[in-house]
N, C-alpha and C positions, 0 to 999 in steps of 0.2 A: 504247144510244141514245151516236150521236156526240155529241163536246165540241162544244158553238159557241162564237164570239168575243164577243166584248162589244160591247156598244152602241159607236158612235164619240158623243163625248162634242162641244158646243155650242163648247168650247173647244179641241180637239182639231180640230177640225171648221177653226174659224175661222185656228189654226196652217197645214195642209195649205192651204187657198189662199190664205197671206199667203204661202207657198213657192213655192206656183203661180205668183199675179202678179206675183212679184218674182226669178223668174229672166232671169236676162239670158245674152246672150250678150258672151264674156268679151275680151277684145283686149289691150288695150294698159295693163292696170288692171294686172296680176298683179307680187306681190310675192316679194324670193328667198327667204322664210318655207320653211322646208321643210315638207310636208306628217305627219304623223304619224302609221307604219305603220298603227296602229289605226284611226284615222280613213280612212284608203286602206282599210281593206278594212271598214269598213261602208259603203262607199260602193261597191263593191264587189261585197259581198253583197245589199244591193241593186236593184245591174241585175242579181245572178245570179235574184231573186224576181221577174224583171218574167212577165209572164204570154206564153208557145208555143205556138201554134198542136198542137194532139197530146201536147202538153208536152215535146219534143223539145229545146229547150233548146241551141241549137242554136248561141249565140253564145259563144264565146270573147273571153280579155281579156288582151293585150300590155303589161305596164307597162313606159313608156317613161323612164328616170332618166338614159342615159345621155348628156352633154354631144354628142360625137359625134356619135353617132347623130340626137341634134336637129339637131345640120349639116346633116345629107344630108338632111334632111324637108326641113327649111327652103330648102336648094337644091331642090329637089322641087316645093315649091312655089311660090317663084320664075317659075320655069319654065311651071309653068302659071297664075301670075297675068299675066304677061308675054302668054303666047298669050288668060285671057279679056277683058285689056284693048282689044286689038281689035275683040273680038264685038259689043262696047256700042256706041250711035249715040255721033256725035262729042259733041253737047252733053252724052254724060253721063261718057264715058271719062277725063275731068279730074278728075271730081268719084270716081269709082270708086277712078283711080291716087291719091287724097288719103287715104282708109279706110285703115285700118291693120288688116287684115284675121288677124294671127293675130299668134300669141306664144309659137311653139315653143319657139324658146329661153330666153325670160322666163319659163316657167311651170318649176316643178320639177317636175311628170308631166305623162308624155304618153300615155295610154291609148287603144291602139287597140279596136277593136269589131270581132271578127267576125263570120260565119255558115258552118255545116259543113253544106251541104242536102241531104249525104248524113248525119247523125248516128246518125239511126235507123232509116234504111231508104227501100227508096225507095218504097213505102204510106206517107202519116202520117193517121192522121186528122188533118180537115178543113183538107187540103194537096189533097184527089183534085181537086179543081173546079177551085182556084185554086193553084198551085204555088209562087206567088211569098208567102203568107202565111208561111212559117218568114223570106224578110227583113221583113218588117216584123215580124213576131218578134224580129230582133235590135234592130229600131229601140226598141221598146219596152224595151228594154235599156240603150239609152243613153237617155230619156227617165225609166226610175226613179234612172240612174245624177244623174243631173243635176237633177232634183229634190234627193234624198239626197246632191249636195255643197251645194246652194243653203241648205240646213236645217243644214249645217257651216260653214255661213259660206266658204264656196270657192266662186270662181268657175269654170266652165265653157268653153271656147271650142271651139266644131264648126270643128274647119281642114278643112275641104272640097275646097278649091283644089288638088287634087294626084293627080296620072295612078292609077288603081290599081296601074298596074303599074310602076311606082314605088316603092309601098307596100309592093307585094309584095316587091321586089326589098330593098331596104334592110331590111325586115321578119325576111326567111326568110320569108316565106308561107308555105306548099304553094300549088298552083295552084287546086285543088279547093275555099280556102277564100275566099271574097268576101269583104273590108276593106267595112265597114259605115260605120265613124265614126273620127276621128282627131279626141280629145278631148285639148285643152291643159285644164291643170288647177292649181290653188294657191289661195291666199289671195293677195286683191287689196287694194288702196287705197281704192277704193271700187266701188260698182254705180249704173249710171245709171239713175236713176228711170223714163226709159220705152228703149224697145230704142234701142238707140243709130242704125239705122239710121231709125229712126221720128226721130227727136230730131234729126236734121241733113237732113230731109225728104226723103229715097232715096226713102222711100216710106210713107204713111199707113196709119194700121190700119182693116181696112175694118168696117165697122161690122156686128155679127151679125143684127141684122134681116135684113141684103143675103142673107144667105148659108145662112138660112133656107128649108126645101121641106117643107110636111105634107102625106102621104101623095100625096105625086110629083114631080115637077122641076117648082118656078115654082105651084106653088100654095103659096100667100103665106097668112098670116091676122093678124087686127092684133090677136088674143089678149094676145103675149106682144111686150114691149119691152125693148133690150136695159138688163143690169143694172149695177148697179155691182159694180166689184168691194169685197169682203169686204175 
């Protein structure tokens, strides 16, 4: 008979939901305190335990602590950030440029999570009809790491405003490997009660009820309503 895992208690369940709902994208709140290696390894191990299609585990983790490398990544961000500003409507450009959208140099640690799409061969269980599911698997590793980091009272910021070619050149990532996320990680002075972009009026949180469909697109039910956070 195979071993079974114990049932999660109500206390443990509440702790999980508290972690989930208090997760934030951290940008300007990083402190200089070093992240102990044992904590860093715990959150990396949590990322490594993410679900993956066909159990292919396509991720790799590049840990960045070098100030020089961070400066080069920051320069890559600045170039892409300038390009991005011009893409928004004129009435949004000033607000966009007012946001601090990264903490590359301030964060003690950066982690680049990548996807090796050829890790277990060309044919992978679960990836035959939808080949992009390996990329989704690597994103699951991002989420695992983010939630684990929040449980350690670490802030995480997903710095996505950089061209992949630039990031690959700086970090020496092989051509066949796909960068998925560059994450800035460290202890913070505070966490926002609401996501920063929601708090500052960039966009509102959509009500869950407006996004639910039952047994088909746009088939609504009045049985369930949005619930309060645990």
